[in-house]
TITORPA-213328 format. One record per residue (C-alpha): residue number from 0; y, x, z. Coordinates in nm, 4 decimals, decimal comma, padded with zeros to 6 digits. Layout:
// residues N
+-----+----------+----------+----------+
!  nr !        v !        u !        w !
+-----+----------+----------+----------+
! NUM !        Y !        X !        Z !
...
+-----+----------+----------+----------+
// end
This chain:
// residues 390
+-----+----------+----------+----------+
!  nr !        v !        u !        w !
+-----+----------+----------+----------+
!   0 ! -01,6246 ! -00,0618 !  01,4545 !
!   1 ! -01,2907 !  00,0071 !  01,3106 !
!   2 ! -01,1673 ! -00,0626 !  00,9441 !
!   3 ! -01,1867 !  00,1506 !  00,6807 !
!   4 ! -00,9625 !  00,3469 !  00,4742 !
!   5 ! -00,9908 !  00,4166 !  00,1142 !
!   6 ! -00,7762 !  00,6979 !  00,0387 !
!   7 ! -00,8346 !  00,6820 ! -00,3156 !
!   8 ! -00,8062 !  00,4297 ! -00,5761 !
!   9 ! -00,7176 !  00,3960 ! -00,9471 !
!  10 ! -00,7047 ! -00,0089 ! -00,9207 !
!  11 ! -00,7194 ! -00,0659 ! -01,3000 !
!  12 ! -01,0205 !  00,1584 ! -01,3760 !
!  13 ! -01,2052 ! -00,1880 ! -01,1938 !
!  14 ! -01,2254 ! -00,3073 ! -01,5252 !
!  15 ! -01,4510 ! -00,0588 ! -01,6868 !
!  16 ! -01,7577 ! -00,1067 ! -01,4214 !
!  17 ! -02,0786 ! -00,2451 ! -01,6254 !
!  18 ! -01,8839 ! -00,1628 ! -01,9549 !
!  19 ! -01,8244 !  00,1887 ! -01,9746 !
!  20 ! -02,1459 !  00,3852 ! -02,0698 !
!  21 ! -01,9934 !  00,7466 ! -02,2113 !
!  22 ! -02,1863 !  01,0659 ! -02,2351 !
!  23 ! -01,9586 !  01,2506 ! -02,0312 !
!  24 ! -01,6226 !  01,2456 ! -01,8272 !
!  25 ! -01,3979 !  01,3228 ! -02,0963 !
!  26 ! -01,5443 !  01,0318 ! -02,3035 !
!  27 ! -01,5406 !  00,8124 ! -02,0393 !
!  28 ! -01,1620 !  00,9091 ! -01,9959 !
!  29 ! -01,1353 !  00,7555 ! -02,3717 !
!  30 ! -01,2510 !  00,4589 ! -02,2585 !
!  31 ! -01,0182 !  00,4641 ! -01,9603 !
!  32 ! -00,7059 !  00,5449 ! -02,2017 !
!  33 ! -00,8391 !  00,2117 ! -02,4211 !
!  34 ! -00,8101 ! -00,0233 ! -02,1083 !
!  35 ! -00,4902 !  00,1614 ! -01,9845 !
!  36 ! -00,3308 !  00,0396 ! -02,3073 !
!  37 ! -00,3027 ! -00,3216 ! -02,2757 !
!  38 ! -00,2251 ! -00,3655 ! -01,9236 !
!  39 !  00,1567 ! -00,4929 ! -01,8135 !
!  40 !  00,2645 ! -00,5656 ! -01,4719 !
!  41 !  00,1582 ! -00,9485 ! -01,4620 !
!  42 ! -00,2005 ! -00,7948 ! -01,5809 !
!  43 ! -00,2223 ! -00,5127 ! -01,3238 !
!  44 ! -00,1076 ! -00,7286 ! -01,0760 !
!  45 ! -00,4019 ! -01,0505 ! -01,1310 !
!  46 ! -00,6521 ! -00,6984 ! -01,1731 !
!  47 ! -00,5188 ! -00,4936 ! -00,8657 !
!  48 ! -00,5220 ! -00,8667 ! -00,6394 !
!  49 ! -00,8453 ! -00,9179 ! -00,7147 !
!  50 ! -00,9844 ! -00,5843 ! -00,6556 !
!  51 ! -00,8212 ! -00,5510 ! -00,3333 !
!  52 ! -00,9500 ! -00,8618 ! -00,2234 !
!  53 ! -01,2712 ! -00,7279 ! -00,3277 !
!  54 ! -01,1823 ! -00,4213 ! -00,0767 !
!  55 ! -01,0949 ! -00,6283 !  00,1728 !
!  56 ! -01,4282 ! -00,8086 !  00,1542 !
!  57 ! -01,5780 ! -00,4505 !  00,1898 !
!  58 ! -01,4109 ! -00,3916 !  00,5434 !
!  59 ! -01,1136 ! -00,1700 !  00,3890 !
!  60 ! -00,8045 ! -00,2515 !  00,5538 !
!  61 ! -00,5998 !  00,0483 !  00,3747 !
!  62 ! -00,5846 !  00,2038 !  00,0302 !
!  63 ! -00,4543 !  00,5149 ! -00,1090 !
!  64 ! -00,3162 !  00,3922 ! -00,4792 !
!  65 ! -00,3260 !  00,7078 ! -00,7201 !
!  66 ! -00,0777 !  00,5652 ! -00,9462 !
!  67 !  00,0012 !  00,7006 ! -01,2708 !
!  68 !  00,0423 !  00,4225 ! -01,5386 !
!  69 !  00,4112 !  00,3882 ! -01,5416 !
!  70 !  00,5654 !  00,3058 ! -01,8494 !
!  71 !  00,5676 !  00,0078 ! -02,1255 !
!  72 !  00,3197 !  00,1119 ! -02,4389 !
!  73 !  00,5478 !  00,4018 ! -02,6219 !
!  74 !  00,6556 !  00,5505 ! -02,3123 !
!  75 !  01,0111 !  00,3677 ! -02,2327 !
!  76 !  01,0304 !  00,2573 ! -01,9139 !
!  77 !  01,0554 ! -00,1149 ! -01,8129 !
!  78 !  01,3564 ! -00,2734 ! -01,7198 !
!  79 !  01,2624 ! -00,2146 ! -01,3282 !
!  80 !  01,1293 !  00,1664 ! -01,3798 !
!  81 !  00,8782 !  00,0932 ! -01,0793 !
!  82 !  00,7744 ! -00,2315 ! -01,2082 !
!  83 !  00,4232 ! -00,1048 ! -01,2224 !
!  84 !  00,3993 !  00,0276 ! -00,8966 !
!  85 !  00,5806 ! -00,2705 ! -00,7469 !
!  86 !  00,2985 ! -00,4936 ! -00,8899 !
!  87 !  00,0598 ! -00,2740 ! -00,7285 !
!  88 !  00,2434 ! -00,3628 ! -00,3967 !
!  89 !  00,2674 ! -00,6509 ! -00,4300 !
!  90 ! -00,1355 ! -00,7468 ! -00,4987 !
!  91 ! -00,1874 ! -00,5632 ! -00,1619 !
!  92 !  00,0486 ! -00,7223 !  00,0145 !
!  93 ! -00,0902 ! -01,0756 ! -00,1187 !
!  94 ! -00,4551 ! -00,9657 ! -00,0067 !
!  95 ! -00,3438 ! -00,8811 !  00,3574 !
!  96 ! -00,4187 ! -00,5016 !  00,2616 !
!  97 ! -00,1925 ! -00,1967 !  00,3474 !
!  98 ! -00,1046 !  00,0294 !  00,0958 !
!  99 !  00,0211 !  00,3938 !  00,0685 !
! 100 !  00,1485 !  00,3955 ! -00,3224 !
! 101 !  00,0808 !  00,7636 ! -00,4311 !
! 102 !  00,2987 !  00,7799 ! -00,7151 !
! 103 !  00,1829 !  01,0340 ! -00,9427 !
! 104 !  00,3719 !  01,2643 ! -01,1560 !
! 105 !  00,1710 !  01,3396 ! -01,4807 !
! 106 !  00,3717 !  01,5248 ! -01,7604 !
! 107 !  00,0716 !  01,6949 ! -01,9679 !
! 108 ! -00,2437 !  01,5981 ! -02,1714 !
! 109 ! -00,3589 !  01,9710 ! -02,0539 !
! 110 ! -00,2019 !  02,2947 ! -01,9876 !
! 111 !  00,0352 !  02,3745 ! -02,2160 !
! 112 ! -00,0332 !  02,0347 ! -02,4000 !
! 113 !  00,2069 !  01,7468 ! -02,4645 !
! 114 !  00,1059 !  01,3817 ! -02,3561 !
! 115 ! -00,0021 !  01,1555 ! -02,6646 !
! 116 ! -00,0741 !  00,8222 ! -02,7543 !
! 117 ! -00,1365 !  00,6233 ! -02,4439 !
! 118 ! -00,0607 !  00,9336 ! -02,2060 !
! 119 !  00,3010 !  00,8079 ! -02,2887 !
! 120 !  00,2882 !  00,5382 ! -02,0529 !
! 121 !  00,2057 !  00,7917 ! -01,7839 !
! 122 !  00,4835 !  01,0637 ! -01,8498 !
! 123 !  00,8392 !  01,0755 ! -01,7057 !
! 124 !  00,9332 !  01,3635 ! -01,8903 !
! 125 !  00,9972 !  01,6176 ! -01,6370 !
! 126 !  00,9708 !  01,6186 ! -01,2279 !
! 127 !  01,3025 !  01,5632 ! -01,1699 !
! 128 !  01,3096 !  01,2334 ! -01,3231 !
! 129 !  00,9891 !  01,1396 ! -01,1914 !
! 130 !  01,1574 !  01,2030 ! -00,8523 !
! 131 !  01,4220 !  00,9901 ! -00,9202 !
! 132 !  01,2599 !  00,7336 ! -01,0005 !
! 133 !  00,9842 !  00,7639 ! -00,6655 !
! 134 !  01,2857 !  00,8483 ! -00,4553 !
! 135 !  01,4135 !  00,4885 ! -00,5711 !
! 136 !  01,0907 !  00,3435 ! -00,4797 !
! 137 !  01,0507 !  00,4684 ! -00,1656 !
! 138 !  01,3955 !  00,3446 ! -00,0485 !
! 139 !  01,3252 ! -00,0083 ! -00,1540 !
! 140 !  01,0228 ! -00,0009 !  00,1254 !
! 141 !  01,1817 !  00,1889 !  00,3982 !
! 142 !  01,1345 ! -00,0984 !  00,6599 !
! 143 !  00,7878 ! -00,2132 !  00,5302 !
! 144 !  00,5510 ! -00,0929 !  00,7861 !
! 145 !  00,2780 ! -00,2435 !  00,5392 !
! 146 !  00,3681 !  00,0038 !  00,2642 !
! 147 !  00,3949 !  00,3802 !  00,2656 !
! 148 !  00,5185 !  00,5476 ! -00,0547 !
! 149 !  00,3818 !  00,8926 ! -00,1331 !
! 150 !  00,3485 !  01,1424 ! -00,3981 !
! 151 !  00,1008 !  01,2650 ! -00,6118 !
! 152 !  00,0572 !  01,6143 ! -00,8753 !
! 153 ! -00,2045 !  01,4218 ! -01,0826 !
! 154 ! -00,3586 !  01,7773 ! -01,1159 !
! 155 ! -00,3104 !  02,1344 ! -01,2907 !
! 156 ! -00,3703 !  01,9680 ! -01,6266 !
! 157 ! -00,1143 !  01,7703 ! -01,6026 !
! 158 !  00,1931 !  01,8906 ! -01,4552 !
! 159 !  00,3292 !  02,2329 ! -01,5288 !
! 160 !  00,3173 !  02,5473 ! -01,3089 !
! 161 !  00,6848 !  02,5258 ! -01,2590 !
! 162 !  00,7161 !  02,1807 ! -01,2293 !
! 163 !  00,4691 !  02,1438 ! -00,8982 !
! 164 !  00,6987 !  02,2301 ! -00,6029 !
! 165 !  00,9323 !  01,9329 ! -00,7488 !
! 166 !  00,6873 !  01,7122 ! -00,7074 !
! 167 !  00,5175 !  01,8744 ! -00,3818 !
! 168 !  00,8957 !  01,8890 ! -00,2518 !
! 169 !  01,0438 !  01,5086 ! -00,3439 !
! 170 !  00,8609 !  01,3333 ! -00,0496 !
! 171 !  00,8829 !  01,6067 !  00,2540 !
! 172 !  00,7500 !  01,3674 !  00,5305 !
! 173 !  00,5344 !  01,1607 !  00,3206 !
! 174 !  00,1738 !  01,1982 !  00,1967 !
! 175 !  00,0921 !  01,4392 ! -00,0722 !
! 176 ! -00,2347 !  01,3890 ! -00,3034 !
! 177 ! -00,3449 !  01,5680 ! -00,5891 !
! 178 ! -00,7251 !  01,6189 ! -00,8046 !
! 179 ! -00,8165 !  01,9495 ! -00,7550 !
! 180 ! -01,1304 !  02,1261 ! -00,9430 !
! 181 ! -01,3199 !  01,7789 ! -01,0178 !
! 182 ! -01,4806 !  01,9540 ! -01,3378 !
! 183 ! -01,6037 !  02,3117 ! -01,4100 !
! 184 ! -01,3384 !  02,2603 ! -01,7522 !
! 185 ! -01,0463 !  02,2189 ! -01,5532 !
! 186 ! -01,1286 !  02,5636 ! -01,3355 !
! 187 ! -01,1932 !  02,7274 ! -01,6426 !
! 188 ! -00,8577 !  02,6447 ! -01,8331 !
! 189 ! -00,6317 !  02,7162 ! -01,5089 !
! 190 ! -00,8129 !  03,0814 ! -01,4787 !
! 191 ! -00,7877 !  03,1433 ! -01,8441 !
! 192 ! -00,3827 !  03,0373 ! -01,8097 !
! 193 ! -00,3214 !  03,1629 ! -01,4870 !
! 194 ! -00,6098 !  03,3851 ! -01,3763 !
! 195 ! -00,6078 !  03,1443 ! -01,0363 !
! 196 ! -00,8167 !  02,8725 ! -00,9483 !
! 197 ! -00,6273 !  02,5140 ! -00,9166 !
! 198 ! -00,6172 !  02,5384 ! -00,5360 !
! 199 ! -00,4661 !  02,8931 ! -00,5277 !
! 200 ! -00,2531 !  02,7724 ! -00,7961 !
! 201 ! -00,0999 !  02,4821 ! -00,5844 !
! 202 ! -00,0984 !  02,6947 ! -00,2977 !
! 203 !  00,1484 !  02,9310 ! -00,4755 !
! 204 !  00,3255 !  02,6012 ! -00,5003 !
! 205 !  00,3794 !  02,4950 ! -00,1880 !
! 206 !  00,1249 !  02,2058 ! -00,1964 !
! 207 ! -00,1095 !  02,2556 !  00,0754 !
! 208 !  00,0057 !  02,1280 !  00,4255 !
! 209 ! -00,1578 !  01,8928 !  00,6940 !
! 210 !  00,0059 !  01,5391 !  00,4697 !
! 211 ! -00,1538 !  01,6986 !  00,1703 !
! 212 ! -00,5050 !  01,5605 !  00,0551 !
! 213 ! -00,7553 !  01,7391 ! -00,2276 !
! 214 ! -00,9236 !  01,4738 ! -00,4234 !
! 215 ! -01,2558 !  01,5592 ! -00,5205 !
! 216 ! -01,2571 !  01,9286 ! -00,4413 !
! 217 ! -01,5965 !  01,9663 ! -00,6170 !
! 218 ! -01,5913 !  02,3150 ! -00,7316 !
! 219 ! -01,4274 !  02,5471 ! -00,5233 !
! 220 ! -01,4403 !  02,9098 ! -00,4421 !
! 221 ! -01,4853 !  03,0398 ! -00,0643 !
! 222 ! -01,1416 !  03,1493 ! -00,1294 !
! 223 ! -01,0287 !  02,7787 ! -00,2015 !
! 224 ! -01,2317 !  02,6417 !  00,0977 !
! 225 ! -01,0654 !  02,9092 !  00,3213 !
! 226 ! -00,7064 !  02,8090 !  00,1879 !
! 227 ! -00,7748 !  02,4414 !  00,2356 !
! 228 ! -00,9102 !  02,5129 !  00,5904 !
! 229 ! -00,6102 !  02,6779 !  00,7150 !
! 230 ! -00,3674 !  02,4623 !  00,5792 !
! 231 ! -00,5478 !  02,1706 !  00,7798 !
! 232 ! -00,5199 !  01,9653 !  00,4089 !
! 233 ! -00,7149 !  01,6545 !  00,3780 !
! 234 ! -01,0366 !  01,6558 !  00,1704 !
! 235 ! -01,1128 !  01,3466 ! -00,0184 !
! 236 ! -01,4507 !  01,2980 ! -00,1595 !
! 237 ! -01,5681 !  00,9941 ! -00,3820 !
! 238 ! -01,9347 !  01,0611 ! -00,3658 !
! 239 ! -02,0374 !  00,7484 ! -00,5819 !
! 240 ! -01,7671 !  00,8030 ! -00,8421 !
! 241 ! -01,8689 !  01,2080 ! -00,8279 !
! 242 ! -02,1969 !  01,0953 ! -00,9050 !
! 243 ! -02,1202 !  00,8270 ! -01,2019 !
! 244 ! -01,9291 !  01,0844 ! -01,3893 !
! 245 ! -02,1434 !  01,3439 ! -01,3093 !
! 246 ! -01,8970 !  01,5501 ! -01,1495 !
! 247 ! -02,1208 !  01,7572 ! -00,9007 !
! 248 ! -02,1605 !  01,7922 ! -00,5018 !
! 249 ! -01,8845 !  01,9515 ! -00,3024 !
! 250 ! -01,8872 !  02,1445 ! -00,0521 !
! 251 ! -01,8330 !  01,8991 !  00,2437 !
! 252 ! -01,9756 !  02,0602 !  00,5545 !
! 253 ! -01,8196 !  02,3812 !  00,4579 !
! 254 ! -01,4963 !  02,1926 !  00,4153 !
! 255 ! -01,4784 !  02,0049 !  00,7505 !
! 256 ! -01,5926 !  02,3838 !  00,9624 !
! 257 ! -01,2899 !  02,5342 !  00,7417 !
! 258 ! -01,0693 !  02,3187 !  00,9410 !
! 259 ! -00,9873 !  02,0630 !  00,6236 !
! 260 ! -01,0536 !  01,6945 !  00,7527 !
! 261 ! -01,2484 !  01,4958 !  00,5333 !
! 262 ! -01,1702 !  01,1338 !  00,4299 !
! 263 ! -01,3567 !  00,9030 !  00,1290 !
! 264 ! -01,2337 !  00,7143 ! -00,1432 !
! 265 ! -01,3832 !  00,4776 ! -00,4173 !
! 266 ! -01,1724 !  00,6160 ! -00,7142 !
! 267 ! -01,2975 !  00,4326 ! -01,0173 !
! 268 ! -01,4705 !  00,1269 ! -00,8302 !
! 269 ! -01,8021 !  00,2060 ! -00,9934 !
! 270 ! -01,8707 !  00,0420 ! -00,6495 !
! 271 ! -01,6431 ! -00,0983 ! -00,3583 !
! 272 ! -01,8539 ! -00,0119 ! -00,0899 !
! 273 ! -01,7252 !  00,2416 !  00,1711 !
! 274 ! -02,0395 !  00,2218 !  00,3975 !
! 275 ! -02,2310 !  00,3367 !  00,0676 !
! 276 ! -01,9456 !  00,6293 !  00,0339 !
! 277 ! -02,0138 !  00,7548 !  00,3365 !
! 278 ! -02,4223 !  00,7529 !  00,2956 !
! 279 ! -02,3434 !  00,9161 ! -00,0551 !
! 280 ! -02,1738 !  01,1945 !  00,1731 !
! 281 ! -02,4659 !  01,3081 !  00,3826 !
! 282 ! -02,6778 !  01,2209 !  00,0768 !
! 283 ! -02,4858 !  01,5030 ! -00,0935 !
! 284 ! -02,5018 !  01,7338 !  00,1388 !
! 285 ! -02,9023 !  01,6912 !  00,1936 !
! 286 ! -02,9370 !  01,7058 ! -00,1929 !
! 287 ! -02,7206 !  02,0290 ! -00,2112 !
! 288 ! -02,8667 !  02,2336 !  00,0939 !
! 289 ! -03,1995 !  02,0585 !  00,1118 !
! 290 ! -03,1444 !  01,9728 !  00,4765 !
! 291 ! -03,0837 !  01,6581 !  00,7003 !
! 292 ! -02,8395 !  01,5925 !  00,9176 !
! 293 ! -02,5625 !  01,7616 !  00,7756 !
! 294 ! -02,3031 !  01,4957 !  00,8915 !
! 295 ! -02,3186 !  01,3405 !  01,2250 !
! 296 ! -02,2968 !  00,9644 !  01,2550 !
! 297 ! -01,9589 !  01,0190 !  01,4170 !
! 298 ! -01,8363 !  01,2369 !  01,1686 !
! 299 ! -01,8944 !  00,9903 !  00,8540 !
! 300 ! -01,7041 !  00,7117 !  01,0622 !
! 301 ! -01,4036 !  00,9430 !  01,1208 !
! 302 ! -01,4028 !  01,0215 !  00,7429 !
! 303 ! -01,3983 !  00,6189 !  00,6973 !
! 304 ! -01,1365 !  00,5370 !  00,9215 !
! 305 ! -00,9059 !  00,7824 !  01,1966 !
! 306 ! -00,8569 !  01,0793 !  00,9270 !
! 307 ! -00,8467 !  00,8134 !  00,6203 !
! 308 ! -00,6116 !  00,6137 !  00,7471 !
! 309 ! -00,4031 !  00,9686 !  00,8847 !
! 310 ! -00,4418 !  01,0863 !  00,5018 !
! 311 ! -00,2446 !  00,7375 !  00,4248 !
! 312 !  00,0762 !  00,8337 !  00,6245 !
! 313 ! -00,1229 !  00,5649 !  00,9122 !
! 314 ! -00,1951 !  00,8563 !  01,1759 !
! 315 ! -00,2329 !  00,5062 !  01,4434 !
! 316 ! -00,4393 !  00,2977 !  01,2462 !
! 317 ! -00,8558 !  00,3467 !  01,2261 !
! 318 ! -00,9022 !  00,3825 !  01,6078 !
! 319 ! -01,0036 !  00,1039 !  01,8693 !
! 320 ! -00,7322 !  00,2128 !  02,1645 !
! 321 ! -00,4750 !  00,0236 !  02,3296 !
! 322 ! -00,1695 !  00,0197 !  02,1150 !
! 323 ! -00,3483 !  00,0730 !  01,7721 !
! 324 ! -00,3483 ! -00,1977 !  01,5130 !
! 325 ! -00,6386 ! -00,4879 !  01,5905 !
! 326 ! -00,7966 ! -00,3693 !  01,2600 !
! 327 ! -01,1763 ! -00,4466 !  01,2725 !
! 328 ! -01,5321 ! -00,4981 !  01,1288 !
! 329 ! -01,8497 ! -00,6593 !  01,2361 !
! 330 ! -02,1590 ! -00,5340 !  01,0834 !
! 331 ! -02,4495 ! -00,7853 !  01,0688 !
! 332 ! -02,7390 ! -00,6176 !  01,2384 !
! 333 ! -02,9758 ! -00,8847 !  01,0753 !
! 334 ! -02,9847 ! -00,8725 !  00,7504 !
! 335 ! -03,2816 ! -00,7121 !  00,5483 !
! 336 ! -03,1191 ! -00,3997 !  00,5018 !
! 337 ! -02,9825 ! -00,3799 !  00,8719 !
! 338 ! -03,2761 ! -00,5470 !  01,0792 !
! 339 ! -03,4114 ! -00,3070 !  01,3101 !
! 340 ! -03,1552 ! -00,0336 !  01,2920 !
! 341 ! -02,9395 !  00,0990 !  01,5802 !
! 342 ! -02,5936 !  00,0147 !  01,6137 !
! 343 ! -02,4899 !  00,4029 !  01,5857 !
! 344 ! -02,7049 !  00,4382 !  01,2867 !
! 345 ! -02,5915 !  00,1259 !  01,1217 !
! 346 ! -02,4021 !  00,3807 !  00,8631 !
! 347 ! -02,7286 !  00,5136 !  00,7140 !
! 348 ! -02,8313 !  00,1463 !  00,6735 !
! 349 ! -02,5868 ! -00,1203 !  00,5833 !
! 350 ! -02,3701 ! -00,1836 !  00,3128 !
! 351 ! -02,0700 ! -00,4069 !  00,1975 !
! 352 ! -02,3011 ! -00,7047 !  00,1709 !
! 353 ! -02,3237 ! -00,6545 !  00,5450 !
! 354 ! -01,9709 ! -00,7023 !  00,6339 !
! 355 ! -01,9736 ! -01,0029 !  00,8063 !
! 356 ! -01,5757 ! -01,0488 !  00,9483 !
! 357 ! -01,3029 ! -00,8330 !  00,8846 !
! 358 ! -00,9998 ! -00,8326 !  01,1236 !
! 359 ! -00,6432 ! -00,7327 !  01,0481 !
! 360 ! -00,3943 ! -00,7047 !  01,3055 !
! 361 ! -00,5698 ! -00,9392 !  01,5106 !
! 362 ! -00,5926 ! -01,1722 !  01,2070 !
! 363 ! -00,9513 ! -01,2469 !  01,0545 !
! 364 ! -00,8557 ! -01,2159 !  00,6463 !
! 365 ! -01,2076 ! -01,2374 !  00,5585 !
! 366 ! -01,5449 ! -01,3609 !  00,6668 !
! 367 ! -01,9164 ! -01,4431 !  00,5291 !
! 368 ! -01,8143 ! -01,2764 !  00,1630 !
! 369 ! -01,5070 ! -01,4850 !  00,1235 !
! 370 ! -01,1722 ! -01,3925 !  00,1510 !
! 371 ! -00,9800 ! -01,6084 !  00,4028 !
! 372 ! -00,6526 ! -01,6895 !  00,1434 !
! 373 ! -00,7915 ! -01,6525 ! -00,1987 !
! 374 ! -01,1669 ! -01,7740 ! -00,1443 !
! 375 ! -01,4186 ! -01,6790 ! -00,4636 !
! 376 ! -01,3170 ! -01,3379 ! -00,4831 !
! 377 ! -01,5899 ! -01,3277 ! -00,7744 !
! 378 ! -01,4234 ! -01,5434 ! -00,9486 !
! 379 ! -01,0774 ! -01,3918 ! -00,9366 !
! 380 ! -01,2710 ! -01,0584 ! -01,0849 !
! 381 ! -01,4591 ! -01,2311 ! -01,3752 !
! 382 ! -01,0898 ! -01,4061 ! -01,4454 !
! 383 ! -00,8879 ! -01,0733 ! -01,4468 !
! 384 ! -01,1009 ! -00,8667 ! -01,6155 !
! 385 ! -01,2195 ! -01,1093 ! -01,9275 !
! 386 ! -00,8589 ! -01,1411 ! -02,0184 !
! 387 ! -00,7983 ! -00,8129 ! -01,9990 !
! 388 ! -01,1050 ! -00,7649 ! -02,2479 !
! 389 ! -01,0242 ! -01,0827 ! -02,4620 !
+-----+----------+----------+----------+
// end
């Protein structure tokens, strides 16, 4: 089958797996900030290379990296203001992974709240300064077919209302992603401050187009669903993260029926398993509605491949057809999980452990759980993560 696209990644969160046990999204965020405080370009590159290699073993060929850890502790820019973004791009290229670096504007700790503490590392002071930095980054990768530089509005909490249009317009031909309505508290704060839902506020700013992706989109009103569908905007669900953080289950079927293409991401990397994400999308629908078969196997595969790649600025990838990149995944049908499975129903049975061979541009990059260039990915991950928590 086609290789997979991971449309939403915060790669440094991988170091929290099995270490951050908290009672809510907000206390988990405190653990994340602790980790963010210690990363520098070298440590980020080391961790990202290992995590991206884990993605390669799972059959992922393109990643959307939602990147907001920009500056030094305290908020001063590095000598190269894009040093952290370049570390991520280099890590992806090291493992043979296409990357859409979604450089994220993050200017506030909450609506009308200035950034503080580790958040200063995220903050470019205003959207114009953010745009100047990102335009330089994009120009430096104009000729690189494996790299797309896109933009992201972190959320309506983190970008003031009057600054959102600047972000939306900065890279008019590139992907634009935004966290939207992940948490009820986000909706409540936005309604209290503006009288609008996050989706409606972002619509006012001109965010929703066919190049935009709403990430999470969990707590939506019927009008929100209509807005996203009418715009033809992508939606990226991250089911394992949304379950891990107790975010809730979003209206996937309604969004698809309204005209919003569905994609999938691993977000905080509680697991890196696109097959499990696809299955969890259908399972969430079953739990939410009490009905089976809400998403067909073809729709799940499209979310993992064609729609996912398109949302990351690779419209010709994720397809098996003449002229498309030869990005392929062979999944075992004889494992203890897949034995007896019909090939057309493999998404309901297989996990990343069943991915046998991964081909990128016609070249085998991973086989039998080993990366062709880097070898033992488990050791790479252990070494990188232990260094961060030492």
